[in-house]
Each structure stands twice: as structure tokens, then as C-alpha cells.
NUPAMI-284501 format. One line per 4 residues: number of its first residue (from 1); their letters; for each residue x, y, z of C-alpha. Coordinates in pm, whole numbers. Layout:
N
NUM	A	X/Y/Z | ...
This chain:
493
1	XXXX	0/0/0 | 108/354/-70 | 150/599/211 | -155/824/257
5	XXXX	-137/1201/283 | -355/1405/515 | -593/1480/228 | -646/1109/165
9	XXXX	-443/1096/-155 | -138/870/-196 | 188/1042/-100 | 361/929/-421
13	XXXX	134/1141/-639 | -67/856/-789 | -445/848/-796 | -699/598/-665
17	XXXX	-791/485/-1016 | -430/412/-1122 | -340/46/-1189 | -84/-128/-971
21	XXXX	283/-120/-1073 | 424/-475/-1086 | 800/-512/-1020 | 875/-603/-1381
25	XXXX	713/-285/-1508 | 892/-70/-1249 | 1227/-221/-1343 | 1162/-168/-1712
29	XXXX	1061/197/-1663 | 1380/278/-1468 | 1615/212/-1757 | 1695/339/-2104
33	XXXX	1627/711/-2063 | 1843/979/-2227 | 1895/1296/-2023 | 1874/1631/-2201
37	XXXX	1886/1988/-2077 | 1644/2266/-2161 | 1785/2527/-2403 | 1741/2824/-2168
41	XXXX	1905/3163/-2163 | 1851/3484/-1965 | 1513/3636/-2038 | 1538/3992/-2173
45	XXXX	1305/4133/-1908 | 1521/4008/-1616 | 1658/4360/-1540 | 1301/4477/-1476
49	XXXX	1249/4213/-1208 | 1587/4295/-1054 | 1490/4663/-1026 | 1159/4575/-861
53	XXXX	1327/4356/-600 | 1580/4632/-533 | 1300/4883/-477 | 1124/4645/-237
57	XXXX	1454/4580/-60 | 1505/4953/-6 | 1162/4978/158 | 1246/4719/428
61	XXXX	1615/4743/518 | 1741/4475/755 | 1424/4264/733 | 1359/3929/570
65	XXXX	1077/3925/314 | 893/3607/213 | 675/3610/-100 | 509/3280/-208
69	XXXX	320/3220/-531 | 85/2948/-405 | 1/2609/-547 | -257/2448/-768
73	XXXX	-619/2480/-655 | -860/2188/-651 | -1147/2225/-896 | -1323/1900/-811
77	XXXX	-1199/1590/-633 | -861/1510/-795 | -865/1772/-1072 | -711/2117/-1045
81	XXXX	-768/2451/-1206 | -506/2562/-1454 | -238/2724/-1238 | -205/3100/-1242
85	XXXX	89/3236/-1035 | 47/3487/-758 | 65/3833/-914 | 309/3986/-665
89	XXXX	540/3684/-685 | 534/3694/-1066 | 590/4072/-1060 | 908/4025/-856
93	XXXX	1049/3711/-1015 | 904/3641/-1360 | 852/3279/-1251 | 518/3125/-1344
97	XXXX	550/2776/-1193 | 351/2664/-887 | 480/2630/-529 | 769/2877/-557
101	XXXX	870/3103/-269 | 1091/3412/-300 | 1297/3490/11 | 1483/3822/41
105	XXXX	1734/3813/328 | 1930/4121/442 | 2300/4114/354 | 2417/4445/500
109	XXXX	2385/4655/185 | 2045/4529/73 | 1903/4181/31 | 2011/3848/-112
113	XXXX	1730/3695/-315 | 1667/3320/-338 | 1392/3147/-530 | 1289/2823/-361
117	XXXX	1133/2600/-626 | 1031/2245/-702 | 1308/2120/-934 | 1296/1866/-1209
121	XXXX	1190/1519/-1092 | 1498/1303/-1059 | 1529/981/-1260 | 1671/830/-941
125	XXXX	1316/786/-813 | 994/673/-978 | 832/1016/-948 | 900/1109/-1311
129	XXXX	661/844/-1444 | 425/747/-1163 | 352/1080/-991 | 98/1326/-1128
133	XXXX	371/1585/-1069 | 624/1384/-1271 | 746/1507/-1606 | 584/1226/-1807
137	XXXX	251/1358/-1673 | 301/1737/-1672 | 614/1794/-1878 | 975/1871/-1807
141	XXXX	1041/2103/-1515 | 1347/2324/-1497 | 1649/2220/-1297 | 1767/2466/-1035
145	XXXX	2049/2577/-1264 | 1820/2620/-1564 | 1576/2833/-1370 | 1858/3043/-1225
149	XXXX	1998/3106/-1573 | 1659/3201/-1712 | 1560/3441/-1431 | 1902/3567/-1319
153	XXXX	1810/3466/-968 | 1975/3220/-726 | 1761/2912/-670 | 1729/2644/-401
157	XXXX	1537/2320/-370 | 1194/2365/-220 | 1274/2091/32 | 1519/2334/196
161	XXXX	1254/2599/257 | 1122/2461/586 | 1463/2485/751 | 1518/2833/610
165	XXXX	1185/2962/740 | 1243/2798/1077 | 1556/3009/1127 | 1382/3342/1069
169	XXXX	1316/3586/1351 | 946/3680/1345 | 1021/4034/1461 | 1242/4089/1156
173	XXXX	1037/3899/899 | 742/3994/683 | 534/3745/486 | 294/3795/198
177	XXXX	20/3587/353 | -279/3405/211 | -102/3230/-77 | 69/2932/87
181	XXXX	-67/2782/409 | 258/2602/484 | 453/2929/465 | 194/3110/675
185	XXXX	221/2850/950 | 601/2827/935 | 654/3198/1011 | 458/3301/1318
189	XXXX	314/3653/1290 | 505/3887/1518 | 252/4167/1538 | -79/4054/1683
193	XXXX	-269/4359/1554 | -456/4292/1233 | -582/4487/938 | -786/4329/661
197	XXXX	-747/3987/820 | -367/3977/844 | -96/4110/1075 | -30/4479/1025
201	XXXX	342/4427/960 | 269/4178/684 | 4/4403/536 | 270/4672/501
205	XXXX	460/4435/272 | 150/4384/55 | 99/4762/45 | 457/4825/-61
209	XXXX	436/4583/-354 | 98/4725/-461 | 232/5080/-466 | 539/4976/-664
213	XXXX	300/4844/-927 | 125/5180/-970 | 387/5303/-1218 | 434/5081/-1524
217	XXXX	771/5072/-1698 | 809/5055/-2075 | 817/4675/-2079 | 497/4653/-1876
221	XXXX	322/4900/-2104 | 428/4689/-2402 | 283/4379/-2234 | -44/4561/-2170
225	XXXX	-57/4682/-2529 | -4/4327/-2655 | -289/4202/-2437 | -514/4487/-2547
229	XXXX	-436/4430/-2915 | -526/4063/-2873 | -847/4174/-2702 | -934/4392/-3001
233	XXXX	-890/4088/-3225 | -1111/3890/-2989 | -1391/4146/-3011 | -1357/4134/-3389
237	XXXX	-1384/3754/-3380 | -1706/3778/-3179 | -1859/4046/-3403 | -1792/3827/-3706
241	XXXX	-2005/3542/-3570 | -2283/3757/-3422 | -2592/3721/-3642 | -2810/4025/-3701
245	XXXX	-3132/3834/-3766 | -3138/3550/-3514 | -3026/3464/-3163 | -2708/3287/-3054
249	XXXX	-2593/3177/-2710 | -2396/3418/-2497 | -2171/3121/-2425 | -2092/3081/-2792
253	XXXX	-1964/3437/-2797 | -1777/3383/-2470 | -1613/3075/-2621 | -1510/3253/-2940
257	XXXX	-1333/3519/-2735 | -1175/3255/-2510 | -1027/3088/-2818 | -850/3411/-2905
261	XXXX	-734/3455/-2544 | -578/3109/-2526 | -423/3139/-2872 | -278/3489/-2845
265	XXXX	-221/3500/-2469 | -225/3299/-2151 | -601/3301/-2090 | -884/3544/-2026
269	XXXX	-788/3795/-1762 | -1118/3743/-1574 | -1450/3574/-1629 | -1593/3722/-1949
273	XXXX	-1918/3915/-1910 | -2143/3858/-2213 | -2483/4007/-2138 | -2760/4032/-2394
277	XXXX	-3074/4234/-2331 | -3155/4273/-1963 | -2848/4068/-1866 | -2646/4379/-1955
281	XXXX	-2788/4545/-1644 | -2621/4287/-1416 | -2276/4429/-1351 | -2088/4101/-1313
285	XXXX	-2302/3876/-1528 | -2080/3569/-1585 | -2343/3294/-1620 | -2367/3378/-1990
289	XXXX	-2653/3137/-2047 | -2877/3383/-2230 | -2943/3429/-2600 | -2898/3739/-2815
293	XXXX	-3208/3892/-2975 | -3234/4132/-3270 | -3339/4477/-3147 | -3163/4434/-2813
297	XXXX	-2816/4539/-2701 | -2522/4311/-2625 | -2275/4419/-2355 | -1939/4240/-2354
301	XXXX	-1676/4306/-2085 | -1374/4095/-2180 | -995/4099/-2170 | -707/3882/-2283
305	XXXX	-438/3805/-2027 | -103/3805/-2207 | 177/3552/-2180 | 339/3762/-1905
309	XXXX	6/3790/-1718 | -73/4155/-1793 | -440/4185/-1878 | -666/4402/-2085
313	XXXX	-1012/4508/-1962 | -1243/4640/-2234 | -1621/4676/-2261 | -1827/4742/-2570
317	XXXX	-2201/4747/-2634 | -2328/4636/-2974 | -2676/4663/-3125 | -2746/4302/-3219
321	XXXX	-2929/4386/-3542 | -2668/4644/-3639 | -2845/4970/-3550 | -2915/5146/-3222
325	XXXX	-3273/5253/-3169 | -3315/5626/-3096 | -3358/5557/-2723 | -3065/5317/-2710
329	XXXX	-2849/5572/-2887 | -2957/5846/-2646 | -2845/5644/-2346 | -2530/5529/-2528
333	XXXX	-2436/5887/-2609 | -2471/5986/-2243 | -2231/5712/-2140 | -1992/5797/-2423
337	XXXX	-1991/6165/-2322 | -1921/6065/-1962 | -1629/5846/-2062 | -1483/6104/-2297
341	XXXX	-1506/6374/-2028 | -1316/6148/-1788 | -1047/6068/-2042 | -1007/6435/-2128
345	XXXX	-915/6536/-1770 | -660/6258/-1713 | -302/6378/-1673 | -33/6360/-1403
349	XXXX	-133/6540/-1087 | -509/6503/-1140 | -683/6339/-848 | -835/5997/-905
353	XXXX	-1152/6124/-736 | -1176/6417/-977 | -1187/6182/-1274 | -1467/5998/-1096
357	XXXX	-1662/6316/-1027 | -1617/6434/-1387 | -1763/6113/-1526 | -2042/6098/-1272
361	XXXX	-2157/6457/-1330 | -2205/6387/-1701 | -2406/6076/-1612 | -2616/6274/-1365
365	XXXX	-2681/6543/-1626 | -2788/6275/-1872 | -3020/6120/-1617 | -3173/6463/-1561
369	XXXX	-3230/6498/-1936 | -3405/6161/-1930 | -3630/6295/-1654 | -3517/6040/-1397
373	XXXX	-3340/6240/-1127 | -3572/6320/-833 | -3350/6618/-742 | -3127/6866/-923
377	XXXX	-2793/6755/-1066 | -2607/6947/-793 | -2816/6783/-521 | -2765/6440/-678
381	XXXX	-2389/6495/-686 | -2374/6602/-322 | -2187/6348/-107 | -2483/6327/128
385	XXXX	-2708/6217/-158 | -2553/6056/-471 | -2899/5930/-572 | -2784/5917/-935
389	XXXX	-2591/5602/-838 | -2914/5403/-842 | -2850/5372/-1216 | -2472/5333/-1221
393	XXXX	-2359/5184/-885 | -1986/5155/-961 | -1705/5408/-990 | -1544/5531/-1311
397	XXXX	-1261/5275/-1321 | -959/5116/-1156 | -587/5055/-1197 | -488/4791/-1451
401	XXXX	-179/4576/-1488 | -72/4229/-1386 | -411/4211/-1212 | -730/4330/-1370
405	XXXX	-790/4528/-1048 | -425/4613/-1000 | -265/4772/-694 | -566/4681/-480
409	XXXX	-363/4688/-155 | -233/5040/-213 | -323/5295/53 | -622/5520/-11
413	XXXX	-399/5827/-11 | -195/5673/-293 | -489/5539/-493 | -852/5639/-444
417	XXXX	-766/5963/-264 | -439/6013/-448 | -318/6177/-767 | -251/6010/-1099
421	XXXX	112/5980/-1201 | 295/5935/-1527 | 307/5564/-1611 | -22/5480/-1442
425	XXXX	-261/5264/-1643 | -629/5268/-1551 | -968/5192/-1696 | -1236/5449/-1766
429	XXXX	-1568/5267/-1769 | -1882/5463/-1679 | -2216/5293/-1728 | -2591/5327/-1693
433	XXXX	-2807/5030/-1599 | -3186/5035/-1590 | -3300/4722/-1415 | -3604/4540/-1562
437	XXXX	-3779/4562/-1221 | -3714/4935/-1170 | -4052/5111/-1155 | -3888/5454/-1130
441	XXXX	-3789/5448/-1497 | -4012/5437/-1805 | -4094/5089/-1930 | -3906/5141/-2255
445	XXXX	-3581/5197/-2059 | -3612/4890/-1839 | -3360/4622/-1925 | -3119/4861/-2100
449	XXXX	-2759/4843/-1977 | -2466/5030/-2133 | -2100/5048/-2028 | -1806/5168/-2238
453	XXXX	-1461/5079/-2106 | -1113/5158/-2230 | -761/5117/-2097 | -581/5449/-2051
457	XXXX	-211/5524/-2006 | -121/5843/-1818 | 160/6031/-1993 | 316/6373/-1944
461	XXXX	101/6495/-2234 | -222/6349/-2095 | -421/6034/-2165 | -337/5775/-2429
465	XXXX	-614/5527/-2510 | -439/5191/-2546 | -763/5027/-2663 | -840/5283/-2935
469	XXXX	-836/4997/-3186 | -1202/4944/-3102 | -1444/5224/-3198 | -1648/5396/-2926
473	XXXX	-1887/5643/-3091 | -2230/5498/-3171 | -2209/5555/-3547 | -1854/5417/-3558
477	XXXX	-1966/5105/-3366 | -2242/5045/-3622 | -2000/5082/-3913 | -1739/4860/-3747
481	XXXX	-1995/4588/-3674 | -2110/4588/-4036 | -1749/4563/-4157 | -1674/4269/-3929
485	XXXX	-1985/4084/-4039 | -1897/4140/-4403 | -1545/4004/-4343 | -1686/3682/-4199
489	XXXX	-1563/3435/-3935 | -1192/3362/-3890 | -970/3140/-3681 | -677/3286/-3484
493	X	-351/3241/-3663
């Protein structure tokens, strides 16, 4: 019998449905294998990761920093979700494999960095062919030396991590918690006070990484542009298979975009929102089990996550039959005007809140024109009221980067209450949503939901729309949709 783990699975990585391994088979499998190395070289973006670690090191002199990526997550029983590395870990290392842990230890002038990783399965044991983590099951892993060459980072076997963590002084150690339970338990929190569910000292580490990510360097901007360009192609793919005269499943459209995301990038950056008709009024509609209908609108909020994990986040609303009705266009134009007003004020030094207020005032003015506001625009915009939010709910946008909601641990004074800086990338995505059950709006507006979202780079000259490859104005959207339909379906390639 195989040894059992605490989760009930065999310790050797086999599964309950695997056949037994007779001695003759085991003996046969242990011989006749040629050993080859992976053709690796230093990745060109390694200096970017080195700079980021140096900046983090400068923020915590004399302290040890522990940043894990986490492991595979169970989807059901003995199957896992496709692994996606922890964003902060990937931001600091460029490593995308599961189970890794970055340890930065003070060396007097800064920090020594070591990446603890699970190395290639040795041919000296049976793991390589009988374990679900073996390379005949999941592919060849890097050796320690190969990974070190590729990332320009010293590496160590993951089996050495426990001893390393056991030697750390809690009062001089900070851990990025919530990613690896074994790391969390190995380093006892020193500070008993807690904020957002974790020790305050450790939260300061999460804050520091988040605020480093606010400013994107040239390489990061290029990664975002690649992801956004792939997203534009994905929207084109969807438009080309969207019939004008009959209904199709929202999931068909979701799947068409997902094909582009997997072909041109790593995956989708988040669960695609494909909402037809009244589903467009549900802000995070991800069930996508509805059907498009001529005469209705189709809202799609989708983004490709690139090979280096930077993600796009774009929303467009299409008239299914090719033309907006006068009322649909009226609402669309309000949202477009709101978005354009927000984009126009973006530049370094502008407060994040002021972009929000600019977008929201245009929405409130549009709601007043529709006869919906129960008070004046000024009263609706007052902080003690904000009744206009009944029909919009969310803010104007968020930071974007290696996470779709990037920099989420940054302090309010650096983010929501802070000023925009050169190199920031953020979304601008106002919307109006008239719920089908809302008796305070005319019946003809119920079930109409419109959001327009683009990805904006802050430069010294102002805003640059990275997703300008997709049209935004109502008449341009109609023309673009007709052009895509005329071009016909295509496969990525």
C-alpha cells in the first residue's frame, strides 16, 4: 500500500484509479532514458524584475521578506484549475511555476534573493513516471540551474525551505500571507494587531508591492498593449459570428473570445461578461446562459491576459441587429460623453476622485435629461445624496496591470484619494443600468444596460487610449460591426 497524505491521496502522487505497478514494469521503466537539458538563456526582461526587488529591498532594510506564489487549486476531487501564479510573486520574479517562494534576506547593503522551487523530478526515483507531478505527466520542469539562468536569480530546492523559514526571527520577517498555508504556519506573525485579516506588519509588505505596481515601466506598457491588441482581435472575432437576424448563445460568444485569449495570450484575464438584453444590467453577469435577440443590445466586458500575465479590460455594447434605436443611442451617447469627459481630464497630478466626479456629473446630467433624477444635478452629486448612483452603482474605473484590479492593496492616499502619475494605467468605464424591475424608470428603458470601457495610459502629455483599436462612438460602432460581419468568421492564426 502507498503511504496516505492528510488529504487522503497517496503520497507518491498517484491516484486511486491508477493500476498497480508490478515489479517487472517498475524495473523496465527505470532504464533506457536519455537525459537532455532545456535550451534556456537569460530572459530579456530580467533587469526589470531585478529593479523591482531592489525597490522592495530599499523599503524594508534589515528585514527578511517572504513572498510565495501558491500552489494548484482543486477544482473538483482530484482535478485542479489551470495554475495561475500569484501576481506579486510573478511581478518580482518572472517565474510562473507553482509552489515557488521568494525569500529576500538582508545582507548588509540590501538583500540576497533566493527562489525556492520544485526542481525537475529526478530519474533516481519513480516520481518522473508514476507521480501526477512527474514530467511524463506534466512535462519537463526546470532544474535549479536552468531556472537560475533564465531568471538571473539564485535558486534552491523547495525541500530546503522549511529549515530556512524555521531560522527566521518573526520580529524581523514579513510574509505575503494568504497564498501558501505552509509558509503562513512556518513563520509566526510577530505583530498581533490585524488589518484586513492579516498582521499589520505583513500588510505593510502587501501595500509596498501594490504601490510599486502603480507606475508601469516601458516593458509593462508593451505587455499591456499586446494584451489589449489581442483583445481587439477577440472582439472582432465575436462580431464576425454575431448574427443580425437570429439569436445565438452568450456562451458561444464567450467561447469565441476565449479561443483568441488562449491562442494569443495565456487566458482570459477574468470571467468574461457577455450580457444580452436585460443581462447587460447585471454588472458582473458571468453565467452567460442567455441568448442574443435582434433589437436588443449586447454588452461584452472581456480581456485577454497576455503571456506575461498583464491583462486588458475592455467593454463594448453592440446593437445586435446592427443599429441602435433612438432611445438606445440616447443612453449610449450619455455614457460615451461621460467616458470622454473622464479621459479628457486625465493627466499627471489630477486626483483619481476628480476623474470619478467628472464622469459621474455627465451621467447625472444625462439622467436629468431623461427625466429620472428626483433632485437637481447638484443635489444628486452632493456626497450626502448621490442618488444618481441608483442607475450606475460603480465608480469610473480602476488601476490595470498584472491584475485586472491592480494595486488593490495600495493605501487610499496613494490610490482612491491620491493623484494620478505618469506611467499609471487605468480603466475608464462609466455605465448606466436600468433594471427590468425598476418602476422609477419608463418601461421602454427597463432592461437597458450600457458600459463603455477603455484602458488608458497616463503620460506627461495626458491620456493615451491603449484600446483605441475598437471604436467607441455609436455611429462608428455600427460601421465597425457591419465591416466585421462582411469580413466573416476567422480562426486565430
